[in-house]
N, C-alpha and C positions, 0 to 999 in steps of 0.2 A: 554570478553564482560562485559561492564559496566552498572550499574543502579544506580539509586540515593540510593539504599541500600545495595548493595554489588557489587562484581565484581568476574568474572570467567575467568582465565587465565590457558588453558590446554596446556601445553608445549609439549606434547607428547600423543595427543589423540588417544584412541583406534580406529583402523581402522578394516575393515572385507570386505572381497570380497563378494558382493551381491549374486553373483552366487552360492556361497557355503554356503549361510545362510539360515537358515528355515525361511519361510515367517514372516515379521515383523508384529508386532501388531499395530505400529504406525509409520508412516514417517511423520516427520515435515519438509516441502520443504520451505526454507527461502532464495533461491538464488535470484539475479536480474532476471527480466524477460528475458532479452535478453539470459542467461544462462540455461533457462528453458529447452530445448531439449537435451543438455547433462546432465542435472541433472537426467533427467527422464530415460536417457538409464543407469546411473550408478546405479540406485536403482531398476529399473523394475524388475530385476530377482528375487527380494526378496518380490515382491507384491503377496500376495494371496489373496482368495476369501474373506477374513476377514479383511484384512488389511485395517486400517483407514490412509488416507491421509489428513494431516492438511497443507493447503498452507498459507504461510504468503508472498504473492506476491504482486505486484501491478499489476492493471489491472484485468481483467476478463477472458481472453482467456484461460488461464491455466486450468480453472475448468473442462473442458471436453477434455484436450489436448489428453488424451490417455486412461484413465482408467474408470471403470465403474461409473457414475456419483452418484451412492449410496455410494460409498466407499470415495468419497471427500467430506470432511467437509466444511463447508461454514459460512453460516451467513456472515457477513463481517469480516474477520479476520483484525482487525483494530490494528496496533501495530505500536507505536511511536517509531520507530527507525532509527538510522542512522549510517554511518559508519565516524569516525572522521578522521582528517588528518593523524593519525598514523594507519589507517587501523584497528581500535578496533570498535566494535558495541556498541551503546549507546541505551539504551533500556528502555523504561518506561511501557507501558502496552499493553494487547492484549485482544481481544474479539474474541470468535468464537462459533460455534454451529452446528447443523443439518440443511443442506440447505433447507430441506423440514418443518423446525419447530419441535418444542417439544425438549424433552430432553431423548434421548436413553441413555442406560447403558453405551455405549461405551465413550460418552461425559462425562459423570460424572466419568468414571474411567480415563480418560486423566485429569480433573479436579484435581482428587486426586493426580496424578502424578506431576503436575504443581504448586500444592498449595502453595508449600514452596519455589519456585523458585526466589523469591525476585523481583517481579514486580507484577503490579495491573492486576489481571485476572478477566474477566467477562465472563459469559456463558451466550449467547443468546438463548432464546427460540422462536425466530422470524424467518419467513421464509427469507431466503436470497433475496435480501441483507439486511443486517441488519440496520435498521435506526441508523445511527451513533450519532444521536442526545441524544440517551439514555446512550452512553457511557460516555460523557464528557470529558473535559480536564483533562488529567493524572494529579494526585494531586501533583506529584512531578516535573512537567513540568517547573514551574516557578523558580525552582531552578537550572535549567540547563544552562540557559544564553546561549542557541543556537544562532548562528548568524540570524539575521533577517533583512528583508528590510522594511523599513516604510518610509512614505513620511515626508518631511521636514514640521514640524509646521508652519514654517516662510511662507510657500507658500501654503495656504489654497486651493486656487484655484486649484493648481495642485493635491493637495491631493484629491479633489472632483473629478477631472477628472480621477484619477487612480481608485477611489472607484468605479465609474461608469463602468470602464472597467470590474473590477472585478465582479461587478453585471451582466453585460452582459454575460461575460464567465459562470458564475455560472448558468444563466437563461438557456444558451444554453445545459449545462450539464444536468440540471433538466428536458429540453424538451427531451431530448435524452433518459434520464431514463424513462420518461413517455411513449414515444414512444416503449420501450421495455417492458411495463407492469410493470415497478416498480416505480411509482412516489415517489418522496421522501417524508417522512411525514413532518408535520410541525415543529416538533422539530429540525429535520435535517436542514431544510431551515433557520429556526431563529437561530440556531448556526452557520451556515456557514456565514450568512450576518452579525452577529455581529463581526465576524472577520475581516470584510472588513475595519472598522473604529478603530480597537483596535490597537493603536500603542504600548501598552504595552505587548501583546501578544508575547511571546518569541520564539516561534517555527516557522520555514519556511517550505516550501514544500521540500521534499527530492531532487526533480529534479533541485531545484535551487542551493543546496549545491553540487550536482554533477556538474554543470555548473561552478560554482565558483571554484571548485576544479579540473576542467579540465578533468574529468573522463567520461566514458560512460554514456549514457542516455537511458532512456525508452522511446523515442518520438514515436516510432511504437507501443509499446505495450499498452501504455495509451491513448494519444492524438490520435495517428492514429486509434487506436481501437474504441475510442469514435466516431470519424467522421464516420467511416464505419458503425457504429450502428445507424447513424442518418436518421430517415426514413421520417421526416417532410421536405416537400419542401417548406413549407410556412416560418418557421423560419429559417431554414436551420442551418449552423455551421460556420458561417463567422469567428467569433473571434477565434474558435478552429482552423480554417485552417491558420489563420494568425499565431497563435503561434506554430502551426506545422512547418509551413515554416520557421520560425526562428530556431526552434530547428533541423530542417534537415540542415539549413545552417551551424549551430555550428556542427554537426556531419561532414559534408564536410570539414570545416575548420580543424576539429581535425585529420580526415583521412589523410588530406594532410600533416598535419605536421608531423604526424607518418611515413609517407613514405618519409619525407624529401624533398618534393616539395616546 
């Protein structure tokens, strides 16, 4: 794992069979969403009545996938992390908290354990999902020079069209969140919209990097899940459905390539 301030390379990480272990105090769940069922099966035998589960996953479906919701931490686990072409994790910051809000002793105990881990750590006391506007851009992010896609400044009309597409997509996501009784706060809305025209912002969506690397994507777990949560017949989710169709086409091409067709 790489971060702007340190790196960790465990050539021979310690392993334990979960069925032989005493109940864990904490499980940090950081797999890709499509690997969630297998990951859950691997550690489930070591989950006891007091085990806290901290998911650092994309999407929302994992929150109540199997375990007692009271034991699954939330807020929003916002972690600026990616897997680089060498298969290494590049990490900047993380935010987590109790899904019901407040600061319980277990969250403070986890904070102590992660305090010197070498990345920006924020503990949220807000009810899930956390308003990500309070998190801010990771302070080291602008030193990472992660690949990003920006409009060509020589074509301002094209840039405006793309900006409008981003805004329409975001509005659909905003409406879906409101449909599910979690309307985003003004700080979140303002921060997100500021990204649409910021050509200097160095970070891109993790799914774009997965697409560029030709790897598996979380189309069903994020975009598909958002569409499934859309309850408003008036606004709908047309832009999300178009994006989803493109993502599924990519998955089909990738599957055909893997099978040699």
